[in-house]
Backbone bond lengths (Angstrom), bond angles and torsions (degrees), N, CA, C in turn:
res aa  C-N    CA-C-N  psi(-1)  N-CA   C-N-CA  omega(-1)  CA-C   N-CA-C  phi
1 M - - - 1.449 - - 1.515 109.53 -
2 I 1.323 115.88 130.83 1.449 120.32 179.87 1.520 109.24 -67.39
3 K 1.275 114.93 134.68 1.435 117.42 -174.98 1.514 111.38 -157.18
4 K 1.376 115.89 156.40 1.446 122.90 167.01 1.505 105.68 -108.16
5 T 1.295 119.01 131.71 1.442 120.05 -168.40 1.512 113.14 -104.80
6 P 1.340 117.23 137.20 1.455 121.48 -177.48 1.514 114.34 -75.60
7 I 1.333 119.98 1.80 1.464 120.14 173.15 1.525 110.30 -54.97
8 I 1.329 118.01 -31.35 1.466 121.45 178.60 1.524 109.99 -56.17
9 L 1.334 116.37 -43.30 1.447 120.30 -176.95 1.515 111.69 -77.32
10 V 1.310 116.53 -41.52 1.455 120.70 -179.21 1.514 110.88 -56.25
11 L 1.338 116.39 -31.12 1.458 120.46 -174.05 1.524 113.95 -96.78
12 L 1.318 118.63 -6.26 1.461 119.45 -175.42 1.530 112.03 -59.77
13 I 1.333 116.50 -41.83 1.460 119.17 179.88 1.514 110.57 -65.41
14 E 1.348 116.62 -38.33 1.454 120.41 -179.62 1.525 111.51 -63.91
15 I 1.326 116.82 -30.04 1.462 120.48 -178.54 1.532 110.57 -60.50
16 I 1.316 115.68 -33.57 1.458 119.57 -178.06 1.532 110.62 -60.34
17 F 1.336 116.00 -32.11 1.457 120.52 -174.56 1.521 113.46 -105.76
18 S 1.322 118.25 -7.13 1.459 119.36 -173.35 1.510 110.11 -148.96
19 T 1.338 116.24 149.84 1.462 121.26 175.34 1.523 110.82 -110.24
20 S 1.337 117.33 14.04 1.456 121.15 179.47 1.519 109.75 -79.87
21 Y 1.340 116.13 171.27 1.451 119.59 176.99 1.519 109.23 -105.20
22 A 1.318 116.80 162.71 1.459 121.98 179.43 1.512 108.96 -134.28
23 Q 1.316 114.90 158.07 1.455 120.10 -178.20 1.520 109.37 -150.06
24 Q 1.318 116.36 157.45 1.452 120.80 177.67 1.517 110.02 -150.45
25 L 1.328 113.74 156.70 1.457 122.80 179.96 1.521 108.31 -126.17
26 E 1.336 116.39 127.66 1.463 122.09 176.15 1.522 109.35 -117.88
27 L 1.348 115.53 144.60 1.462 121.43 174.80 1.520 107.81 -129.40
28 H 1.337 116.24 118.32 1.464 122.91 -175.78 1.529 110.45 -114.42
29 Y 1.345 115.55 136.49 1.462 120.41 169.80 1.520 107.17 -96.60
30 D 1.323 116.23 112.82 1.463 124.41 -173.68 1.522 109.49 -92.25
31 T 1.346 116.53 126.29 1.469 121.72 -171.74 1.524 113.50 -102.52
32 R 1.309 119.11 20.19 1.468 121.09 -171.38 1.523 113.78 -62.31
33 H 1.320 118.57 -34.69 1.465 119.53 179.98 1.527 110.86 -66.98
34 S 1.326 117.46 -40.39 1.462 120.75 178.71 1.520 111.54 -61.85
35 L 1.330 117.14 -33.58 1.460 121.32 -176.89 1.520 113.52 -87.35
36 Y 1.337 117.36 -37.30 1.461 120.74 -171.11 1.518 114.07 -124.01
37 G 1.322 118.00 -0.27 1.455 120.32 177.56 1.515 112.78 70.98
38 S 1.317 115.08 -158.93 1.465 121.00 -173.20 1.521 113.91 -78.13
39 Q 1.334 117.81 -1.25 1.467 119.24 -179.69 1.526 111.84 -65.79
40 I 1.348 117.93 -27.11 1.465 119.07 177.48 1.531 112.76 -125.26
41 A 1.343 118.84 -12.44 1.471 120.32 178.19 1.522 109.37 -162.46
42 E 1.319 116.20 140.14 1.463 121.32 179.66 1.520 112.26 -75.79
43 R 1.324 117.07 -18.13 1.462 121.06 -177.08 1.532 109.06 -162.18
44 N 1.323 116.48 159.88 1.460 119.88 165.46 1.528 108.47 -68.46
45 Y 1.318 117.59 154.39 1.459 118.21 -175.49 1.528 110.91 -156.32
46 L 1.324 115.26 168.75 1.455 122.81 176.06 1.530 110.23 -93.68
47 T 1.317 115.67 141.28 1.463 122.32 170.05 1.522 108.65 -119.57
48 G 1.318 116.27 127.42 1.457 121.45 174.90 1.515 110.03 -104.49
49 T 1.322 116.79 134.76 1.463 122.31 179.39 1.521 109.41 -126.02
50 F 1.316 115.93 125.18 1.467 121.71 177.34 1.519 108.41 -118.70
51 E 1.341 116.34 130.99 1.459 121.58 -174.54 1.524 110.81 -132.63
52 I 1.314 115.48 143.08 1.461 122.26 173.75 1.527 108.22 -130.37
53 F 1.322 116.24 134.94 1.460 121.86 176.23 1.521 108.08 -127.53
54 K 1.337 117.29 122.82 1.465 121.62 -173.68 1.525 110.16 -129.78
55 P 1.341 117.86 106.16 1.462 120.68 174.48 1.518 111.43 -83.85
56 D 1.322 116.02 155.65 1.460 121.31 173.80 1.521 108.22 -150.94
57 T 1.312 116.86 -174.24 1.466 120.34 -175.03 1.528 113.18 -69.23
58 L 1.327 117.70 -15.75 1.464 121.38 -177.52 1.521 113.29 -106.08
59 G 1.336 117.98 -1.35 1.450 121.01 -178.65 1.512 111.64 147.45
60 S 1.325 116.85 -133.58 1.462 120.67 -178.63 1.522 110.51 -156.95
61 T 1.337 114.78 154.00 1.465 122.52 177.89 1.520 108.96 -124.09
62 F 1.321 115.65 137.72 1.464 122.04 179.34 1.524 109.17 -127.78
63 V 1.343 116.18 133.22 1.462 122.08 178.61 1.519 108.53 -131.42
64 L 1.323 116.45 135.10 1.462 122.94 179.73 1.517 110.15 -132.84
65 F 1.340 115.52 141.20 1.457 122.24 170.67 1.521 108.47 -128.77
66 D 1.326 116.95 127.28 1.468 123.77 172.22 1.518 108.99 -109.55
67 L 1.324 116.67 135.06 1.462 121.53 175.36 1.518 108.63 -128.71
68 N 1.326 116.94 121.02 1.457 122.42 175.46 1.525 109.84 -95.13
69 F 1.330 116.52 119.50 1.463 121.94 177.16 1.529 108.14 -92.87
70 D 1.332 115.84 63.81 1.455 121.37 -168.51 1.528 114.29 -108.36
71 M 1.316 117.80 8.33 1.453 120.63 179.41 1.530 110.63 -97.11
72 F 1.325 115.72 177.96 1.464 122.01 -177.83 1.528 110.58 -55.02
73 K 1.331 115.61 132.80 1.470 123.70 179.95 1.529 112.65 59.76
74 G 1.335 115.67 28.89 1.451 120.00 173.38 1.506 115.63 77.12
75 N 1.322 117.73 18.73 1.461 119.71 176.58 1.531 110.48 -71.73
76 I 1.334 115.55 155.15 1.462 120.86 -178.09 1.526 110.33 -72.74
77 G 1.341 116.04 126.78 1.455 120.73 179.85 1.512 114.05 -109.84
78 M 1.342 116.93 -14.50 1.458 119.53 -179.60 1.522 110.13 -152.43
79 I 1.328 115.63 140.42 1.459 122.95 172.71 1.524 107.54 -128.51
80 Y 1.321 115.51 128.44 1.468 121.16 -179.07 1.523 108.72 -130.49
81 T 1.316 116.93 143.05 1.464 119.76 -179.84 1.524 111.62 -136.69
82 E 1.330 115.31 149.34 1.460 123.71 170.79 1.521 108.23 -128.60
83 I 1.314 116.36 136.57 1.459 122.39 173.80 1.523 106.67 -130.75
84 A 1.336 116.98 120.15 1.467 120.80 -174.86 1.521 110.32 -132.27
85 R 1.325 114.73 149.75 1.463 120.91 179.56 1.523 109.39 -138.95
86 D 1.350 116.40 128.85 1.458 123.06 170.92 1.525 108.77 -108.30
87 F 1.328 116.40 139.53 1.464 121.68 -178.99 1.528 109.52 -112.55
88 Q 1.320 116.08 119.47 1.460 120.92 177.91 1.525 109.83 -85.99
89 I 1.333 116.55 124.02 1.466 122.01 179.57 1.524 107.90 -113.93
90 G 1.324 115.90 93.75 1.457 120.53 -178.48 1.514 111.35 57.20
91 C 1.341 116.02 -132.77 1.464 121.80 178.36 1.527 112.21 -99.05
92 F 1.324 117.24 10.96 1.463 120.57 -178.93 1.530 109.25 -63.80
93 P 1.338 118.81 129.69 1.468 121.03 -171.97 1.525 115.06 -72.60
94 I 1.331 118.07 -20.64 1.463 121.20 -179.95 1.524 108.72 -99.90
95 M 1.330 116.08 125.21 1.458 121.47 -179.94 1.525 110.09 -103.66
96 P 1.336 119.08 127.92 1.464 119.93 171.10 1.529 110.24 -55.34
97 H 1.328 115.17 136.73 1.466 121.97 -174.43 1.524 109.20 -127.24
98 I 1.339 116.61 128.46 1.463 121.30 172.11 1.520 108.24 -125.98
99 E 1.343 116.19 150.87 1.467 119.66 -173.68 1.524 110.74 -156.30
100 F 1.321 114.77 145.83 1.464 122.62 173.18 1.516 108.71 -123.63
101 N 1.346 116.74 134.64 1.467 123.43 173.38 1.518 108.87 -125.64
102 G 1.323 117.08 144.26 1.461 120.33 176.31 1.515 111.12 178.66
103 G 1.327 115.96 173.18 1.456 119.28 179.46 1.509 112.60 174.71
104 L 1.334 114.04 -174.33 1.462 122.75 -179.10 1.520 109.64 -137.02
105 G 1.338 115.56 147.19 1.448 121.42 173.56 1.510 110.70 -126.06
106 N 1.315 116.03 179.32 1.455 121.28 178.91 1.527 109.46 -76.11
107 G 1.326 116.84 97.77 1.454 120.99 179.77 1.515 114.19 86.52
108 F 1.332 118.38 6.37 1.462 120.72 177.07 1.526 107.86 -148.57
109 L 1.321 115.43 169.12 1.459 119.69 175.71 1.516 109.74 -122.66
110 I 1.314 114.97 154.68 1.454 121.58 171.11 1.524 106.17 -97.21
111 N 1.311 116.08 110.93 1.462 119.34 -175.37 1.524 111.40 -57.03
112 N 1.329 115.21 136.76 1.457 120.11 177.63 1.526 110.57 -62.59
113 S 1.315 115.48 150.80 1.462 120.94 170.88 1.521 109.03 -139.36
114 L 1.320 115.71 146.66 1.457 123.39 -179.38 1.521 108.77 -121.39
115 L 1.331 117.12 133.80 1.456 121.75 -177.71 1.521 110.38 -123.95
116 V 1.337 115.38 140.63 1.462 122.51 175.20 1.524 107.18 -138.58
117 G 1.336 116.47 125.82 1.453 118.46 -178.57 1.512 112.47 -169.21
118 G 1.337 115.45 -151.70 1.457 121.85 -179.55 1.507 111.20 -128.86
119 S 1.348 116.37 140.78 1.460 123.40 -176.86 1.528 109.83 -121.27
120 H 1.351 115.78 148.82 1.465 119.94 -178.42 1.520 109.63 -143.54
121 N 1.338 116.75 128.95 1.461 122.45 175.66 1.523 110.08 -92.76
122 I 1.347 116.32 141.03 1.460 122.36 -178.15 1.526 108.62 -131.67
123 F 1.335 116.45 129.53 1.458 121.79 172.88 1.528 107.27 -113.87
124 W 1.333 116.58 111.90 1.463 121.67 -175.42 1.521 109.05 -129.31
125 K 1.356 115.19 111.39 1.462 121.28 -175.69 1.521 108.46 53.81
126 S 1.334 118.56 -120.97 1.470 120.12 179.63 1.529 112.31 -99.16
127 W 1.327 116.90 10.54 1.457 121.37 178.99 1.532 109.93 -94.58
128 V 1.326 114.76 142.06 1.464 121.60 171.93 1.526 106.71 -115.67
129 L 1.336 116.93 121.59 1.462 122.02 -170.01 1.522 110.43 -129.03
130 N 1.321 114.81 153.52 1.462 121.32 173.12 1.517 108.40 -145.93
131 T 1.321 115.97 143.32 1.459 119.79 174.92 1.522 109.33 -142.84
132 Y 1.308 115.94 148.34 1.466 119.18 172.13 1.522 110.07 -145.99
133 F 1.314 113.42 151.54 1.465 122.36 178.25 1.517 106.79 -125.12
134 A 1.342 116.72 132.31 1.466 118.78 -170.91 1.525 111.96 -145.19
135 Y 1.323 113.84 149.65 1.468 121.16 163.18 1.524 107.20 -75.10
136 K 1.340 116.82 135.24 1.466 121.55 -176.36 1.523 109.51 -126.37
137 L 1.318 116.03 123.21 1.460 122.20 177.54 1.521 108.54 -105.87
138 H 1.348 116.40 111.42 1.460 121.57 174.07 1.528 108.88 -86.80
139 L 1.322 116.34 126.20 1.462 120.39 -178.18 1.526 110.47 -89.07
140 F 1.343 115.08 58.90 1.456 121.19 172.52 1.529 108.99 -74.39
141 E 1.349 115.60 176.13 1.469 118.98 175.81 1.524 110.00 -56.46
142 C 1.338 115.87 -42.07 1.463 121.33 168.61 1.526 106.47 -104.85
143 L 1.327 117.46 115.06 1.461 121.02 -175.52 1.527 111.29 -53.31
144 S 1.336 115.84 139.07 1.459 122.08 -178.53 1.526 108.85 -116.25
145 H 1.337 116.74 116.30 1.464 122.68 -178.44 1.528 108.20 -95.89
146 D 1.334 116.35 116.25 1.457 120.19 -167.53 1.522 111.89 -139.08
147 I 1.339 114.81 -179.79 1.456 122.15 175.24 1.526 109.02 -129.18
148 Q 1.325 115.73 156.16 1.461 121.36 176.43 1.523 109.71 -142.41
149 W 1.334 115.05 138.03 1.462 122.11 171.64 1.515 108.15 -118.98
150 T 1.321 116.35 128.93 1.459 122.43 179.16 1.523 109.37 -125.02
151 F 1.337 115.47 137.52 1.465 122.07 175.93 1.524 108.08 -130.95
152 I 1.347 116.60 131.11 1.460 122.18 -175.23 1.526 108.47 -127.46
153 W 1.345 116.66 142.13 1.462 119.85 -178.77 1.526 111.13 -139.03
154 S 1.336 114.71 157.82 1.461 121.33 174.79 1.524 109.22 -155.47
155 K 1.333 115.46 138.08 1.470 120.47 178.48 1.527 109.06 -149.68
156 D 1.331 116.17 129.90 1.460 121.94 173.93 1.517 109.16 -97.00
157 M 1.354 115.73 142.88 1.457 121.61 -176.19 1.519 109.95 -136.88
158 L 1.342 115.61 164.32 1.469 122.60 174.91 1.523 111.30 51.69
159 N 1.329 115.26 56.05 1.468 121.35 179.85 1.523 111.65 56.29
160 D 1.312 115.50 42.07 1.470 123.56 176.25 1.525 113.74 69.45
161 K 1.322 117.81 13.14 1.463 119.60 177.51 1.525 111.64 -78.24
162 L 1.322 117.17 -29.30 1.463 122.23 177.61 1.521 109.53 -117.53
163 S 1.317 116.05 141.02 1.464 121.98 175.81 1.520 109.18 -129.54
164 F 1.331 115.40 130.53 1.462 122.11 176.98 1.517 107.31 -115.75
165 S 1.325 116.40 120.85 1.464 120.40 -175.05 1.522 109.46 -147.06
166 G 1.314 115.32 170.43 1.459 118.61 177.68 1.519 112.00 157.95
167 F 1.327 114.60 -168.02 1.463 120.75 -178.23 1.521 108.80 -154.84
168 F 1.334 115.89 163.62 1.459 119.05 159.95 1.516 108.81 -136.03
169 D 1.322 115.06 146.24 1.462 124.28 176.15 1.521 108.49 -118.59
170 L 1.313 116.02 140.45 1.461 122.83 172.90 1.518 106.36 -134.44
171 W 1.344 116.56 117.87 1.463 118.71 -177.57 1.525 111.06 -145.87
172 T 1.336 114.63 164.31 1.456 121.59 176.70 1.521 109.52 -111.56
173 E 1.334 115.24 158.01 1.463 121.09 171.11 1.524 108.88 -161.79
174 N 1.340 116.45 162.26 1.463 120.79 177.85 1.522 110.61 -62.73
175 I 1.321 116.72 138.34 1.465 120.61 173.57 1.518 109.98 -66.38
176 D 1.308 116.80 -46.45 1.467 122.61 178.53 1.526 108.60 -98.66
177 H 1.328 116.94 109.26 1.464 120.84 -177.31 1.530 112.70 -72.47
178 T 1.323 117.05 -17.67 1.466 120.49 -176.43 1.523 112.47 -87.60
179 S 1.340 116.07 -48.97 1.467 119.31 -175.73 1.520 113.43 -108.72
180 G 1.335 116.69 -23.91 1.459 120.03 -176.58 1.506 114.02 67.94
181 S 1.335 117.22 20.32 1.465 121.07 -171.26 1.523 114.12 -91.98
182 N 1.329 118.46 -8.23 1.466 120.46 -174.41 1.522 113.61 -104.87
183 G 1.321 116.66 19.21 1.451 119.62 176.77 1.522 113.42 84.07
184 K 1.340 114.52 -165.08 1.460 122.65 -175.55 1.523 111.20 -108.49
185 K 1.329 114.86 159.81 1.451 120.72 167.96 1.524 108.73 -128.50
186 L 1.336 115.46 152.70 1.456 122.65 179.11 1.525 108.68 -104.20
187 I 1.325 117.04 128.78 1.463 122.62 -176.65 1.522 109.21 -117.08
188 F 1.332 115.44 136.67 1.464 121.89 178.04 1.517 109.13 -121.40
189 M 1.341 116.15 137.62 1.460 121.76 176.80 1.523 109.00 -145.69
190 T 1.334 116.51 134.36 1.453 120.80 173.29 1.521 109.27 -141.43
191 E 1.341 116.44 147.91 1.461 121.53 -179.65 1.530 109.75 -139.68
192 P 1.342 117.70 75.57 1.467 119.61 174.51 1.528 110.88 -68.86
193 Q 1.333 115.45 142.15 1.456 122.29 -179.64 1.526 109.63 -126.06
194 L 1.345 116.33 143.75 1.459 122.81 172.62 1.521 107.84 -126.68
195 W 1.344 116.45 122.78 1.460 122.31 -174.92 1.521 110.70 -121.00
196 Y 1.340 115.36 139.78 1.463 121.83 167.05 1.517 107.02 -101.68
197 N 1.326 116.43 120.86 1.456 121.62 -173.41 1.524 110.44 -93.15
198 I 1.320 116.01 104.95 1.459 120.79 177.37 1.524 110.19 -68.79
199 S 1.322 116.18 -37.58 1.459 122.87 176.33 1.521 107.55 -149.99
200 K 1.336 117.59 -176.34 1.458 120.42 176.95 1.522 112.03 -66.89
201 S 1.328 116.47 -20.51 1.466 120.48 -176.21 1.518 113.83 -102.46
202 F 1.337 117.89 -30.99 1.464 120.30 -169.38 1.519 110.78 -122.19
203 S 1.355 115.70 133.66 1.462 122.39 179.54 1.518 109.62 -141.40
204 F 1.336 115.26 155.84 1.455 119.03 167.71 1.520 108.43 -133.66
205 G 1.349 115.70 154.11 1.448 117.86 -175.52 1.511 112.62 -179.12
206 T 1.329 114.82 -148.25 1.461 120.70 -175.54 1.525 110.01 -147.68
207 E 1.317 114.56 157.98 1.463 122.45 175.92 1.518 108.12 -135.52
208 L 1.329 116.64 141.93 1.463 121.58 173.74 1.519 108.16 -110.10
209 R 1.334 116.26 117.84 1.459 121.59 179.87 1.528 108.27 -97.56
210 L 1.323 115.31 101.67 1.459 122.09 -174.74 1.522 109.01 -111.53
211 T 1.335 117.04 123.92 1.462 121.08 -177.58 1.525 110.82 -135.99
212 Y 1.328 114.69 153.14 1.465 121.83 170.60 1.519 108.78 -133.71
213 N 1.327 115.89 131.24 1.468 122.30 176.28 1.530 112.19 67.19
214 F 1.342 116.75 23.25 1.460 120.78 -176.80 1.528 111.38 -111.85
215 L 1.323 117.86 -59.45 1.461 120.78 179.42 1.521 112.00 -77.63
216 D 1.318 116.39 -26.78 1.465 121.75 178.05 1.522 107.79 -154.16
217 E 1.330 116.38 153.21 1.459 121.14 -175.56 1.531 111.45 -63.24
218 K 1.332 115.73 127.34 1.461 124.37 172.47 1.527 112.61 53.11
219 R 1.341 116.51 39.34 1.462 121.25 177.86 1.520 109.95 -131.79
220 W 1.346 114.40 144.08 1.452 121.77 173.00 1.524 109.69 -90.97
221 F 1.321 116.27 142.69 1.460 122.13 170.57 1.526 108.22 -133.78
222 A 1.335 116.47 135.28 1.463 122.71 176.71 1.524 107.94 -123.96
223 I 1.331 116.50 113.59 1.463 121.81 -171.97 1.530 109.09 -125.07
224 P 1.342 118.19 107.73 1.466 120.12 176.68 1.525 111.46 -81.88
225 T 1.322 116.03 153.33 1.459 122.29 174.71 1.527 109.45 -126.41
226 V 1.326 114.74 160.54 1.464 122.71 167.52 1.523 105.74 -112.18
227 A 1.344 117.75 132.04 1.462 118.89 -166.53 1.527 112.44 -142.58
228 V 1.329 113.97 157.18 1.464 122.84 168.92 1.524 107.58 -127.27
229 K 1.337 115.19 153.44 1.464 120.37 -178.67 1.517 109.45 -138.60
230 Y 1.321 115.02 136.06 1.465 121.06 175.23 1.516 108.52 -124.84
231 R 1.311 116.18 124.89 1.461 122.16 -177.28 1.524 109.57 -113.00
232 F 1.335 116.75 131.06 1.467 119.34 -175.31 1.527 110.62 -150.16
């Protein structure tokens, strides 16, 4: 599942005190087949997400890999990746942001997209927030020139025993990927997560994958998961 991950926010405070990198692994049980049948998935399946966040003196780099184990006998049916870089320019609050998205599926491809924009970190009370706005180029057969707005949040509660995090994306793309002749569509995606932290390394919780105009034209889908997370 395409996603923007709140590990970026969880680690922002740590960056102030450390120049090391951090990584985490999430495993989600996706219930979409139970809720919507074969119209969007032949079966419920596991999704594995691996993330790395690496700050340095010039900014930070983020890498994500999603793997859907949605084929027969749990074989991998989709691989998706994001690679993003923010550039810190002195004390200027807006950081130049570049990003690559792409992947492969079983018998199909996830068209590459390139993003260029500006990113901003926000610390408000006990919330850690990030937002960026970008020009987005979808490398469809007919190139699609678009925009994307992303907002990411993270908050720890109850002496860090509970964590509430997530993101939402709002972007445009051509309706017709081949000719681009039928105009644009607006797509919305959000994935709020709630985690119970057993320790600093291990958590279990849930995610709600809510989309509009993404899995099917002009339709909402709400797909909960049961998940575990290991941070190392």
